[in-house]
N, C-alpha and C positions, 0 to 999 in steps of 0.2 A: 504494500500500500504506500502511495506517495501522496503527501498532502502539503499544500502551500496556501497560506493566507496572508493578505496584506491589508493594512488599515491606513486610511488617510484622514487628515483633519478636514479636508475639503469634502463637502457633501456631493459634489458633482462627479468626482472620479473615483471609481472603485475597481480594485483588482483582486483576484484570488484564483487559486486552482486547488482542486483536491481530486486526486485519482485514488480510488479506493479499491477495495477488493470484494469476491463472492465465493462451503457445502457441509453435520448433524450434531445435535445437541450432545455435549459431553456429559456423560452420566457416570456416577460411581455408585457403589453399593452392590448388593447381591442381585445380579441380573435374573436369577431364578426365583426371587421372592415374589409372591403373589400379593399385591395390595388388597387390603380389605375393602369391601364395598361400603358405600354410604349407608345402605339400607340392608336389613337382614333378609336372607333368602326366604321367599314365600312360594307356596304352591302356585302353579300356573293356573290362572283363571281367565275366563272369557268375559270381556267387557263390551257393552254397547259402545260403538265408536263415538257416540255423542256424549258419553259419560266420561268425566275426568278420571284418569287413572291415578289412583293414589299409590305411590311406590311403597308405602307401608300401610296396607289395609288394616292391620292391627295397630292401633295407636301405641307408640312407644314413648312414654312420658319420662323415661329414665335417661335414655341416650338421645340427646337432641341432635338434629342435623348439624354437621360441622360448618355448613354455610349459613351465615346469619345475614338477613336482609336488614341493613341499618337505615336505608332511606329508600323511599318509593314515591314517585310522583308521575303525573302524566300531563300532557299538553295537547289539546285538540283545537285546531283552527280549520274550520270548514271540513274538508275530507281528509286532512292530514292529521295523523295521531303520532305523538312521540311518547314513549314510556322510558323513564329514567330510573335507575336503581343503583344502590351501592351494596356490594356483596363483601362479606368479611369472613375469612377463614379463622375460626376461633381456636384452632389447634396450634399450639406452639411447637409441636414436635413432628409435624407431618405436612407434606405437600398434598394438596388435593389435585388429582389428575383427571383429565377428560370429563370435566364438569359439564353436564347437560342440563339445559334449562328450558322451561316452557313459559312463554310470555302470553298472557291472556288479556283481552279487553272485553268488558261486560257492559250491558245496558242496564237501565233501571230495574228491569225484571230479573236480572241475573243471567240473561241469555248471553251466550258466547258470540261476540260480534267478530272478533279477530283473534287468531292465535298463531304463534310462530315458535318453532324449536330452534335453539341456538346452542353453541358449545364453545368452550375454550379449553386449552390443553393444561394449563397450570394455574392454581391459586396457591401462592406460597404461604408459609407459616405466618399467621397473624397479619396477613396482607389484606388490604381493602382494594377492590377494583370496581370500576364503573361499568354499567351496562346501559346501552341505548338501543332501543328497538323502534323502528319506524314502520308505520302501516299507512296504506292508502285505503280509505273507507268508501263505501258507497254513499252517495249524496243523501242527506237527511238523517243519517245515523248519528246518535248522540251517545257518547261513552260516559258512564257515571262511576265506573270502578275498574281497576286493573289488578292483576295478580302476576307474581313471578314465582314459579315453582321449580325447585330443584328435583329433577327426575332421575338422575343417575350420576355416578362418579366414583372415584377410587381414592382411598386414603393410603398414601405411600410414606412409610416411615424409614425407608432404606435409601431413597434417592437423595444424594448429596448434590443439590443443584440450587443455585440462587437466581433470583430474578435478574436477567441480563439487560432488560430494557427499562430505562427510566426516562421521565419527562421533566423538563425544567424550563424556566423563563416563559411561562404561558402568558399570552396577552390576548385581548379581545378588541377588535377594531370594527366599528359599525360599518356594515355594507347594506345600504337600503334599510329595510326593516329588520334585518338579521345581523349576524356578526361573523367576521372571519377570525377564528381562534388560531393563533400561531404559537410556536414554541420549538424547543430543541428535543429531539429524540435520540438518546444515547444508547449504544450497544456496547456492553463491556465484555462480551464473549469474543473468542477468536473465530467466530463463524458469522457469515452474513445470513440474516433471516429474511425470508420472503413472505409476502402476503400477510403482513402484520396489520391487524385491525385496531384502529384508534377510536376510542369512545370518549366523547367530551360532554361533560355535564356543566351547565352554566348556572351561576348563583347571582342573586342580587346582593346588595350591601347588608341585608338582614340575614343572609345565609339561607334563603329560600331558593329551591330549584326553580328556575324560570326558563329553561331551554336545554337543548342537547343536539348532538350531531355525531355522525360516524364518517370515517374515511379509511380506505385501504392504503397502506404504504407498501409498494411492491418489493423494494429492497432496502434493508437497513444494514449498511456496511459494517464489517467487523471492526471492533475496537475503535469506533468513531462515532460522530454525531452528525445529524442532518436536520435541517429545518422542515417543519410540516405546517400545513394550513388546512383547517377544517371549517366548512360552512356550518354554523350553528343557528338553528331556528330558535327564536326567543318569544316569550309571551309579549303581545302588543302592549306598549306603554312601559315595559320594564327596561331597566338599564342593567346590563351585565357588569358585575363588579369583579368577579374572579371565576376561573374555570378549572375544573379537575379533568385531566386527560389520562386515560389508562390504556396502555398497549396490551393487546391480546395476541399470543401465539395460538393459532387455531389449527384445526385439522387440515386446513389448506396450506399451512406454513411448511416450509422446508428450511433446512440449515445447510449452507454451502461452505465448504472448506476452502480456504485461500490457497493460492498456488500461482504458478507462472502465467496462468491464463489471464491474470490481471494486466499483463503486459500486451494483451491482444490489441488494445487500442491506445494510441499515444495522442497527446495533445501538444501540438507544435507551437501554437500561439493562441492567446485568448485575451479578452478585455471586456469589461462591462462598465457601464457608466449610467449616471442619473442625469437626465436632461433638466431644462429649466421648468418643465411642467411636472416634475417629480415622477417621471417614467423611468423604469429600469429598462435598459436596452443593451445591445452588444451581442457578442457571440464568440465562437472558437473555431479553430481548424483542427479536425481530428483525422487520424489515419488508421486504417486496418493494417496492423503489422504482420498479419498472417497471410498464408496462401489459400485461405478458405473463406467462404461467405459467412459473415457474422449477422445474425438476426436478433432484433429486439435489444439493441444497446440502449441502456437506460441512463438518462441525464437528469441530475438533481441540482437545482439552483436555489441558494438561500441568500437573502439579503438581510443584514442585521445592522443595528445602530450602535452608537457609542456605549450604550448600556447592555449590549448583547441581546436586546430584544429582536425577535424575528419580525421584520417588516413585510417580507414577501418570501414565500416558498412555493416553488413550482417544480414539476417533474413531467417528463414525457419520454416516449420511445423514439429512437431512430431505427426505423424498421429493417433496413438492409444496408450493409456496407460490403461491397465486393472486395475480393482479394487485393491487398496493397493499394486500395483506393483512398484518396484524400477527399474529405467531405467538409462542408460548412455546416455548422450548427448556429442558428440565430434565434434569439428570443423574441417572441412577439411582444411589442411594447406593453408593459403593464404598469399601472399607476400604483404608487405606494401610498399608504395612509398619510394624511397631512401631518399627523402627530408623530410619525416615525421617520427620522432622517437617516437614510441608509448611509453607512460608511464602510461596510465590508461585504464582500461577496465570496461565497464558497461554491465551487463547481465540482460536482462528483460525477464521474463517468464510470458506469458499471458495464464492462464489456458484455456483448451479447453472446449467444450460443453459436457454436458452429452448426450451420444448417443448410438448407437448400432454398432456392428461389427459382420461380419459373423462368426468369431470364438469366442467362449466363454472364451478362455484362450490363453495365448501365447504358441504356440506349438513348439517353436524353442529353441534350446540349442546351445550356442557357446562354443567351447572348442578347445584344442590343438593349442592355440595361440603361435606363435613363430616368431622371426625375420628371414626373408630369405635373407635380405641384410640390409644395414644401414638405408634405408628409406622405407622399406616395411615389413609389418607383414602379415603372413598367419593365417587364422582362419578357423576351420572346423565348419560347421553349420548343425545340425541334425534336421530333420523334424519329429516330433512325431505325426503329424496329419494323419488320415487315408485317406488323399487325397494329391495329389501333389500341390505345390504352384508355381506360375510363377516366383517369385523372392522374396528375402528378403533384409532387410537393416541391416548392421552390423556396430557397433560402437566399437572403441578401445580406452581405456584410458591407458596411460603409467604413472607409478608411480616411484618415486625415492626411495632411501633407507629409507627416513623418511616418506614414504607413501603419499607424496604430488603428486598431478596430475601435470605432467610436459610436457605432450604431448598427442597426439591422432590423430584420423582420422576416416573416415567412407567410406563405399562403398556398392554397391549393389551386390548381388549374381546372379547367373543364376537360372534356374528352379531346384527345389529340389523335388524329388519324395517322395511318402509316405514311411516312415520308412527308409529313406536313408539320406545321407549327401552330402554336396558339400563343396568345398574349396573356400575361398574368399581372394584375395590379396588386402591389404589396404595400401595406401600411408600415411605415418605418418611423423610428425615433432616433435621435442622434445629438451629439454635441457639435457645435460649430455652425458654419455657413454651408448650406447645401452646394453652393457653387464651388466650394473648395474641397469637396469630398470626392473620392473615387468609389465606384460601385463595382462590387464583385458578386456574381450570382452563381448558384448551383442548383441543379434539379435532380430529383431522384424519384424512385417508385415507392409508393406506400405498400404495406403488407396486403391490403385488401384490393389491390388493383385488379381490374378485369381486362382480359385481352380479347380482341375481336378481329374480324376480317377487314 
């Protein structure tokens, strides 16, 4: 893993680079030990599918469930329902594994209006975690009560494993009627985790739950931290004072061991800047250092201020990089919150997998790039393939007189027929005077491109 960060006192210029790494959870203890179940074994019985299944048909008033619900609230606005809960492992000597939950929404008569099963892999000793569940209801339905039921799980007293994922520096910035919740997600393990689920519960100044949201984070690099951003819906009229964010390793998560494959993609140059309108812009030049096709290279960008608050966090895939190909990555201009003055940028590039792509080479050529107004660049894209393509993706980097990257943008084209070209209009942001900038453009094929005659 290679990581570089630079901080400037000037708000307008930001530089940074972070090349990180990506495979299973290190576990110790007796691998043959069988964790005990949350619930005592019972004879198999047949239930009507409309009747709630109680995992302990015979009440056990002596041995309580090790998962304690410490907070539970819901928020319904029109057809959208959010259920927020806090779950606590009251065991000090055991990890709860493969915890399965059932989340229910009920009307005034106790009828079940909505239900969802969800699960996460670990709840560590005396740990509290957040749960957020979203439902889309039919119009006219009104919820008057919610339930969260623990339906299964294992108590493991042999697994010597600590929570590898922690969240810090959370902030909430208003976006319309809702909030963008940002922060740092740190991974202390020597493994990169995939498909980490982030659950955010928002509180007002009185400590009441007033909203929540969820987001998936596809890659959390080993022994590093990255910024995240979650859209959180909040109760109308409420002001979010603080937010708790909990990361979940779920059944969809994998852990990737580091290795030389982290060198599959190199970053030869990069630069990001904040323009006079508080937009983050810029880009990087990347290269596939292998003789194989790389698919789904993942790019994570984080902008933070002098107090290390995350102003902006974004991530996206670069679908295909052909062998030894140099590519452009450019950020679509994004406005930062007025109250967060960015001073530092972290760029993480997670190399993609060796894979296959329908085309053996990049058939596209971007040319004739020119400003058509102060915020738009026009680019001509030529298709050299003997088949039409449904659309392409175009990236633009803007350089100043010293050849530094000072702006950029990206956009998709429409269909391009075989042996023909199309024009793309790309919104850009930059530092300086457009008349003094040089334009460099690059076009590539997205993963879901379709080929025709």
